[in-house]
C-alpha angles and dihedrals in degrees: 000000000000091000090050091052091049092048092049092051091049092049092051090050092050097046095047094040093233132130115276090224088059091053090051091048090050091051090052090052090049092052091049089051090050090050091052091047091052103037102023097244140049100185092105096039126105125191121202121191118179107213091199102048100023093232114155119198130175118197130188119202109218137177117243114236136161114290093248094046099062105127102159114032090192092062104021136053131193120250094243094052091044093054089052087061098038116011115220097027114145137213120288090022124125122239134185112232119198110230120216120224089225088065092056096073132224096279093053092051090048089051090052090052092050092049091049092050093046096047093046090050091050090048090049091051091048090050091050091048092051093045095051093039088064090049097058107133095035130110111251124202124208146136127270107252101177146326113246121182090332094310119115114227112209126201109221096174102246094040145357129261132197134216105203118219092252090055094054129094102248100227095047119105125190136189132203112285096023115136114240140182126203143162118264106232104164148353116217130197111231136168088256093051135271116338115211111210118204133186137198094183099057114116091229090060086068090049093052092049090054089049089057094048101037115055091193090062093047090050093048097244090117121039128203101221100182140002132200123182143180095188116239093005115058141335139187127205127188114215133189131189122219088198114067090207093063122075106219095204094048092048092053093046093049131194107334088347094296097141099047091041090058089057092044091054092050090053096049096259096312108174112241125199114197111207127189107239122233132184088220104091095207094051091044092053091048090055093043092058091059133167085040117081112236118205096198143330128231114207120206107189093180090065096026086235131138123199117206114204117206138170116269093253091052098053098090091045092051093049093044131200108331088349092296098138093049093047093051092047090052091049092047096050097035091227133111105255129206121187119200138161124253090251093054091046091055090050090052092049091051091050091048091052094044094049098043112140119189119229091241090072093059114100112240096026109113129181095275093044090048092054092048093049092048090049087055091053096259101129104164144021087259090059089047090057094048098045118093119248090238092059091042090057089058089069109099113256096017114119126184095265093045092047093051091046097052092041091053091048092049092048091053093053096042095045091053092050093045092049092049091049093049092047090051090046091049090049091052091048091050091050091047090048090049091049091049090047090050092049090047091050091049091048092050090048091052090048090049092049091048090048092051091048091051091049091049092049090048091050092050091048090051091050092050091048091049091049092050090049091051091049092051091048091050092048092050091050093052095049101049103048117083122233114265098230096040118114130198114235130189118245125237093263092051097261120137111238117204120215115266130226122245117291092252093059098036116117115188126336130316119290110246124196105207115227119232 
């Protein structure tokens, strides 16, 4: 019996993956609860479980009183019964009475079983929570169990995990029994136990997949410095090699693209751009906007903005489909990114030069304040408008009210000048457009006049040709028909002489048919 108890406790501990000592402790608590359920109290009860032998003993400590003075059997014992347990015991002494399980009753034993099951289940859940909590950031493998309200439930063996709809790649479809891998992002405590939350859209999922496929990344020779993803569509990763002899991009691509293609297949053919990382922000942005060719990059640290300047024919390539390439480049670099053409950049530079307002023209900016602002890199009223109030307050002597005041004054002056410049520019553009339109109209008028002249000349030529054709036809008609009153007479020598045409139309001598 003792061996069977010990074996049962060990089997429970193994199946539920909990400590055996915890199972024994839980059994002790269950027996105390059963004692209280049966006798009304457990304050004087002690449970002893020998983990080696499996012996279970429950003792109740009671006070010895006279046989007829026992008021509470749970706390008191008569002298006669006490001496049966321990001969020679006296009144007012305390004695430990061994309680029999048969005295507990069926309900009390059932209660002990329920407590044991519940506590072991809670311990199992806590163990699972602790185990998976330490595995956050790892890739977990499992089997699709079912699809519930768009969420994918994954069977991990000991517990279930879930991939919420927002953590799924949109174009992926799974069926029950399909194997699946995902990134462990969180473990939540719920009333039903720990909930393991997985993701296939997390940027670090891409990092972990490259660690599996590229040994140099796993060993730390190559570092993935930054990741940007639009799951299922396109991704960019920035890589850097700590060993100058190893090309980070080539190592990630692999022989004939084998390494990167393994990652692409796992992510449902998500396009992956591998970019060499650089600590120079401008160079890094130029590489991040690949495959577009960037002419140069202007860095504005005050606004944490970088402006990439490209040729006109490269603009759409740099922005990408629906702005995807520009968004990923901004995510990868961590900067706000503007992409403009060379033409637009020159226009902006001209406007900046034409609307420059010195700090001395801003109301509230004295000589000392001007020097402090210039020392902080704020060189004009235009800069004062663009700088954030937080950075402006870092200038010595500038409080919140002063900062707001001088910024407002600068904005008023600059906005007037910018508006005047743009109105003048718009006026010039309108005049230029009108001039071009006028020239175009004149050109079209000249072309129309030339076309009409050509048509008239062609018409006259056709008329002359038709008249000449009619004259020739009339002349032919007059020369071929014989006169009505003309007769054919024989000549003296018997030859027949045909009538001749008029002298004007006669060519050669008369035609004579010699008589035989």
